[in-house]
Residue frames as qw, qx, qy, qz and C-alpha x, y, z in Angstrom:
[[0.208, 0.252, -0.118, 0.938, 16.67, 54.83, 2.00],
 [0.150, -0.606, -0.685, 0.375, 14.65, 56.31, 4.87],
 [0.117, 0.788, 0.303, 0.524, 12.64, 59.50, 4.12],
 [0.239, 0.241, -0.390, 0.856, 13.77, 62.56, 6.00],
 [0.248, -0.593, -0.707, 0.296, 11.89, 63.30, 9.16],
 [0.040, 0.789, 0.205, 0.577, 10.15, 66.67, 9.27],
 [0.083, 0.406, -0.462, 0.784, 11.06, 69.18, 12.02],
 [0.185, -0.216, -0.872, 0.399, 9.74, 68.21, 15.47],
 [0.140, 0.445, 0.459, -0.756, 7.28, 71.12, 15.69],
 [0.166, 0.125, -0.518, -0.830, 5.97, 71.06, 12.13],
 [0.705, 0.119, 0.082, -0.695, 2.45, 70.46, 10.97],
 [0.716, 0.277, -0.601, -0.223, 3.57, 67.32, 9.23],
 [0.195, 0.207, -0.855, 0.433, 4.94, 65.93, 12.51],
 [0.437, 0.026, 0.504, -0.744, 1.63, 66.55, 14.27],
 [0.771, 0.249, -0.226, -0.541, -0.22, 64.86, 11.37],
 [0.562, 0.282, -0.776, 0.039, 2.14, 61.87, 11.56],
 [0.055, -0.138, 0.800, -0.581, 1.62, 61.48, 15.30],
 [0.631, 0.158, 0.260, -0.713, -2.15, 61.51, 14.80],
 [0.722, 0.340, -0.494, -0.344, -1.78, 59.03, 11.94],
 [0.307, 0.272, -0.879, 0.244, 0.26, 56.64, 14.12],
 [0.348, -0.003, 0.664, -0.662, -2.37, 56.66, 16.87],
 [0.740, 0.276, 0.030, -0.613, -5.14, 55.94, 14.36],
 [0.658, 0.368, -0.635, -0.168, -3.18, 53.16, 12.59],
 [0.099, 0.233, -0.884, 0.393, -2.11, 51.51, 15.86],
 [0.538, 0.069, 0.514, -0.665, -5.70, 51.41, 17.03],
 [0.802, 0.338, -0.187, -0.456, -6.76, 49.71, 13.77],
 [0.450, 0.395, -0.797, 0.073, -3.86, 47.25, 14.05],
 [0.179, -0.158, 0.803, -0.546, -4.90, 46.31, 17.54],
 [0.674, 0.231, 0.323, -0.623, -8.41, 45.74, 16.26],
 [0.384, -0.112, 0.846, 0.352, -7.01, 43.65, 13.34],
 [0.535, 0.681, 0.441, -0.236, -9.21, 45.19, 10.72],
 [0.539, -0.017, 0.455, 0.709, -7.48, 45.35, 7.33],
 [0.166, 0.725, 0.470, 0.476, -10.13, 47.54, 5.73],
 [0.359, -0.915, -0.156, 0.102, -9.99, 49.83, 8.78],
 [0.617, -0.416, 0.251, 0.620, -6.19, 49.92, 8.42],
 [0.416, 0.343, 0.478, 0.694, -6.45, 51.02, 4.79],
 [0.057, -0.848, -0.383, -0.362, -8.94, 53.73, 5.67],
 [0.522, -0.800, -0.055, 0.290, -6.99, 54.89, 8.70],
 [0.577, -0.193, 0.332, 0.721, -3.80, 55.20, 6.67],
 [0.248, 0.546, 0.496, 0.628, -5.69, 56.97, 3.87],
 [0.239, -0.907, -0.343, -0.050, -7.27, 59.40, 6.35],
 [0.550, -0.641, 0.108, 0.525, -3.84, 60.44, 7.63],
 [0.465, 0.026, 0.480, 0.743, -2.47, 60.81, 4.07],
 [0.103, 0.738, 0.530, 0.404, -5.57, 62.73, 2.91],
 [0.328, -0.908, -0.178, 0.192, -5.12, 65.21, 5.80],
 [0.556, -0.437, 0.299, 0.641, -1.45, 65.59, 4.93],
 [0.374, 0.367, 0.570, 0.633, -2.37, 66.28, 1.30],
 [0.061, -0.854, -0.457, -0.242, -4.78, 68.95, 2.36],
 [0.373, -0.923, -0.028, 0.085, -2.62, 70.80, 4.91],
 [0.509, -0.609, 0.438, 0.423, 0.98, 70.16, 3.79],
 [0.322, 0.635, -0.524, -0.468, 3.18, 69.86, 0.74],
 [0.890, 0.228, -0.322, -0.227, 3.43, 66.75, -1.42],
 [0.432, 0.413, -0.731, 0.327, 6.76, 65.75, 0.21],
 [0.285, -0.248, 0.657, -0.653, 5.17, 65.77, 3.63],
 [0.847, 0.083, 0.081, -0.519, 2.14, 63.77, 2.43],
 [0.773, 0.348, -0.530, 0.006, 4.55, 61.23, 0.91],
 [0.167, 0.370, -0.757, 0.512, 6.44, 61.06, 4.18],
 [0.594, -0.129, 0.446, -0.657, 3.20, 60.43, 6.15],
 [0.894, 0.221, -0.189, -0.342, 2.29, 57.71, 3.66],
 [0.612, 0.395, -0.653, 0.209, 5.74, 56.07, 4.03],
 [0.076, -0.339, 0.713, -0.609, 5.84, 56.29, 7.79],
 [0.716, -0.045, 0.354, -0.600, 2.35, 54.83, 8.24],
 [0.863, 0.302, -0.326, -0.240, 3.08, 52.11, 5.73],
 [0.211, 0.516, -0.780, 0.284, 6.14, 50.92, 7.79],
 [0.339, -0.152, 0.784, -0.498, 3.91, 49.25, 10.39],
 [0.796, 0.300, 0.207, -0.483, 1.57, 47.73, 7.81],
 [0.688, -0.063, 0.654, 0.307, 2.25, 44.65, 5.71],
 [0.065, 0.330, -0.519, -0.786, 3.16, 45.19, 2.06],
 [0.704, 0.401, 0.347, -0.473, 0.44, 44.58, -0.49],
 [0.474, 0.106, 0.743, 0.460, 0.54, 42.36, -3.56],
 [0.091, 0.009, -0.415, -0.905, -0.76, 43.87, -6.78],
 [0.351, -0.424, -0.761, -0.343, -4.05, 41.95, -6.37],
 [0.367, -0.572, -0.595, 0.429, -4.48, 43.11, -2.80],
 [0.154, -0.275, 0.009, 0.949, -3.63, 46.65, -3.79],
 [0.200, -0.224, -0.588, -0.751, -6.42, 46.58, -6.39],
 [0.402, -0.571, -0.716, -0.001, -8.88, 45.46, -3.69],
 [0.330, -0.529, -0.331, 0.708, -7.73, 48.29, -1.37],
 [0.066, -0.064, 0.297, 0.950, -7.94, 50.76, -4.26],
 [0.306, -0.413, -0.652, -0.557, -11.59, 49.85, -4.86],
 [0.435, -0.592, -0.604, 0.309, -12.30, 50.07, -1.13],
 [0.286, -0.499, -0.122, 0.809, -10.90, 53.59, -1.14],
 [0.292, 0.331, 0.570, 0.693, -12.40, 54.66, -4.53],
 [0.115, -0.787, -0.476, -0.375, -15.08, 56.90, -3.07],
 [0.472, -0.836, -0.150, 0.236, -13.08, 58.73, -0.42],
 [0.487, -0.561, 0.227, 0.630, -10.43, 61.43, -0.47],
 [0.386, 0.786, -0.243, -0.418, -8.66, 62.61, -3.57],
 [0.900, 0.399, -0.167, 0.057, -6.91, 60.74, -6.36],
 [0.303, 0.665, -0.540, 0.417, -3.58, 61.89, -4.90],
 [0.470, -0.472, 0.579, -0.470, -4.29, 60.73, -1.36],
 [0.953, 0.050, 0.216, -0.207, -5.51, 57.34, -2.62],
 [0.762, 0.556, -0.294, 0.153, -2.53, 56.95, -4.91],
 [0.059, 0.663, -0.601, 0.442, -0.01, 57.79, -2.18],
 [0.708, -0.325, 0.459, -0.427, -1.73, 55.44, 0.27],
 [0.970, 0.198, 0.109, -0.091, -1.70, 52.45, -2.08],
 [0.637, 0.647, -0.346, 0.237, 1.72, 53.10, -3.60],
 [0.187, -0.701, 0.570, -0.387, 3.32, 53.32, -0.21],
 [0.739, -0.243, 0.568, -0.270, 2.37, 49.70, 0.52],
 [0.915, 0.379, 0.135, 0.005, 3.20, 48.15, -2.90],
 [0.573, -0.475, 0.409, 0.527, 6.91, 47.43, -3.44],
 [0.387, 0.012, 0.578, 0.718, 8.16, 49.16, -6.62],
 [0.190, 0.774, 0.599, 0.073, 5.02, 51.26, -7.08],
 [0.242, 0.007, 0.094, 0.966, 5.04, 54.77, -8.49],
 [0.216, 0.727, 0.486, -0.435, 2.48, 57.60, -8.47],
 [0.352, 0.265, 0.498, 0.747, 1.85, 58.96, -11.98],
 [0.126, 0.650, 0.301, -0.687, 0.55, 62.46, -12.55],
 [0.242, 0.137, 0.660, 0.698, -1.20, 63.35, -15.80],
 [0.361, 0.478, 0.268, -0.755, -4.06, 65.00, -17.58],
 [0.546, 0.475, 0.656, 0.216, -6.20, 64.71, -20.73],
 [0.178, -0.233, 0.227, 0.929, -5.17, 67.33, -23.28],
 [0.056, -0.444, -0.710, -0.543, -8.55, 66.99, -24.98],
 [0.343, -0.808, -0.478, -0.006, -10.00, 68.60, -21.91],
 [0.527, 0.108, -0.163, 0.827, -7.22, 71.26, -21.78],
 [0.134, -0.572, -0.075, -0.806, -9.57, 74.26, -21.28],
 [0.720, -0.574, 0.017, -0.391, -10.85, 72.50, -18.15],
 [0.404, 0.465, -0.734, 0.287, -7.44, 71.33, -16.95],
 [0.805, -0.453, 0.133, -0.360, -8.08, 68.59, -14.44],
 [0.229, 0.535, -0.805, 0.117, -4.89, 66.82, -13.27],
 [0.926, -0.228, -0.087, -0.288, -5.11, 63.23, -11.98],
 [0.072, -0.580, 0.797, -0.152, -2.89, 60.87, -9.99],
 [0.956, -0.035, -0.074, -0.282, -2.83, 57.07, -10.13],
 [0.622, -0.508, 0.592, 0.075, -0.62, 54.08, -9.19],
 [0.709, 0.554, -0.412, -0.141, 1.75, 52.44, -11.68],
 [0.691, -0.457, 0.560, 0.028, 3.47, 49.13, -10.88],
 [0.540, -0.113, 0.704, 0.448, 6.05, 47.78, -13.41],
 [0.017, 0.113, -0.499, -0.859, 4.74, 50.10, -16.07],
 [0.228, -0.420, -0.798, -0.367, 1.16, 48.96, -15.68],
 [0.342, -0.412, 0.100, -0.839, -1.70, 50.93, -14.18],
 [0.074, 0.017, 0.898, -0.434, -3.05, 49.41, -10.99],
 [0.300, 0.619, 0.674, -0.270, -6.50, 50.70, -11.74],
 [0.404, 0.643, 0.426, 0.492, -7.79, 52.58, -14.79],
 [0.388, -0.193, -0.155, 0.888, -6.45, 56.13, -14.73],
 [0.154, 0.731, 0.441, -0.498, -9.68, 58.00, -15.48],
 [0.575, 0.717, 0.335, 0.206, -8.85, 58.68, -19.15],
 [0.130, -0.925, 0.248, 0.255, -5.61, 60.64, -18.69],
 [0.907, 0.370, 0.037, 0.199, -3.46, 59.67, -21.67],
 [0.387, 0.732, -0.290, 0.480, -0.69, 62.20, -20.98],
 [0.760, -0.508, -0.241, 0.327, 1.66, 61.41, -18.10],
 [0.103, 0.949, -0.178, 0.239, 3.50, 64.49, -16.91],
 [0.136, 0.568, -0.730, 0.354, 5.76, 62.82, -14.31],
 [0.840, -0.309, -0.442, -0.059, 5.98, 59.96, -11.85],
 [0.174, -0.681, 0.577, -0.417, 7.34, 59.85, -8.31],
 [0.626, 0.031, -0.773, 0.100, 8.63, 56.68, -6.72],
 [0.580, -0.602, 0.211, -0.506, 7.19, 55.83, -3.33],
 [0.516, 0.299, -0.781, 0.187, 9.79, 53.53, -1.90],
 [0.809, -0.482, -0.281, -0.186, 8.76, 51.21, 0.92]]
């Protein structure tokens, strides 16, 4: 199922066009780490300026021209991206390239007065990378490739 395209004049469309240019340049240079960072940059920008659905759409569209990742490769990419962006932008970026991956959203109720939500990638019920101590999962979204 193809994600719905945003309206032609929307902010999400402009972000996607910028993302495509960045990702195409990285593909031409054949740098896999640069590809991961380029896709993440586009998704991070979409997370900051648009709704979750638009950020998910940017992640899906940019992942269409990139090869899918195995679980092991996804872990490598997750560690490469560990210090940049937000947990949500990293999770959307990685999940968009791993078949069957979901983004989980949760929090730690022990830290409830300082509510700090977190997002991470789940593949076949297993966390791709440790989820930062968030035992309570509120919901998951599937990021179909």
